[in-house]
C-alpha positions as CSV (number, residue, x, y, z in Angstrom):
1,X,-10.5,15.1,-2.4
2,X,-8.9,18.5,-2.8
3,X,-5.2,18.9,-2.6
4,X,-5.7,21.6,-0.1
5,X,-7.3,19.2,2.4
6,X,-4.3,16.9,2.2
7,X,-1.8,19.7,2.6
8,X,-3.7,21.1,5.6
9,X,-3.7,17.8,7.3
10,X,-0.6,16.0,6.2
11,X,0.0,12.4,7.1
12,X,3.7,12.8,7.2
13,X,6.2,15.6,6.7
14,X,7.8,13.3,4.1
15,X,4.7,12.6,2.0
16,X,4.4,13.3,-1.7
17,X,1.3,14.5,-3.4
18,X,0.6,14.0,-7.1
19,X,-2.3,15.1,-9.1
20,X,-3.5,12.9,-12.0
21,X,-5.0,14.1,-15.2
22,X,-8.5,13.3,-13.9
23,X,-7.9,15.7,-11.0
24,X,-7.6,13.0,-8.4
25,X,-4.9,13.2,-5.8
26,X,-2.4,10.5,-4.9
27,X,-0.7,10.7,-1.6
28,X,2.3,8.6,-0.9
29,X,3.5,8.4,2.8
30,X,5.3,5.9,4.9
31,X,3.4,5.9,8.2
32,X,2.3,3.5,10.8
33,X,-1.2,2.1,10.7
34,X,-2.9,3.8,13.7
35,X,-6.3,4.6,15.0
36,X,-5.7,8.3,14.0
37,X,-4.9,7.2,10.4
38,X,-8.1,5.1,10.3
39,X,-10.1,8.1,11.6
40,X,-8.5,10.4,9.0
41,X,-9.4,8.0,6.2
42,X,-13.0,7.4,7.3
43,X,-13.4,11.2,7.8
44,X,-12.9,11.7,4.1
45,X,-15.6,9.1,3.3
46,X,-16.2,8.4,-0.4
47,X,-13.6,11.1,-1.4
48,X,-10.7,8.7,-0.6
49,X,-9.6,5.3,-1.8
50,X,-6.8,3.4,0.0
51,X,-4.5,1.9,-2.7
52,X,-1.9,0.3,-0.4
53,X,-1.3,-1.6,1.8
54,X,-3.9,-4.3,1.2
55,X,-4.2,-4.9,4.9
56,X,-5.4,-1.3,5.4
57,X,-7.8,-1.6,2.4
58,X,-9.3,-4.6,4.0
59,X,-9.6,-2.9,7.4
60,X,-11.3,0.2,6.0
61,X,-13.6,-2.0,3.8
62,X,-14.6,-4.1,6.8
63,X,-15.5,-1.0,8.8
64,X,-17.5,0.5,6.0
65,X,-19.3,-2.7,5.3
66,X,-20.1,-3.1,9.0
67,X,-21.5,0.4,9.1
68,X,-23.6,-0.2,6.0
69,X,-25.0,-3.4,7.4
70,X,-25.9,-1.6,10.6
71,X,-27.7,1.2,8.8
72,X,-29.6,-1.3,6.5
73,X,-31.2,-2.7,9.7
74,X,-32.6,0.6,10.8
């Protein structure tokens, strides 16, 4: 995920953005878990990994797994 993408669509005005040595971006923001957040995460597809909270990781993983199962049946 490019830093520019995160800066153009911030999650919070109080978020921090760090760039690691491998070029990946770590965004830290205290925000509520909403449908908009889920949509934002899913919109980034394989370019994003939720690190915390675990409940949000599980929610996204469940959605993606359900989608994969659906498309396997087609």
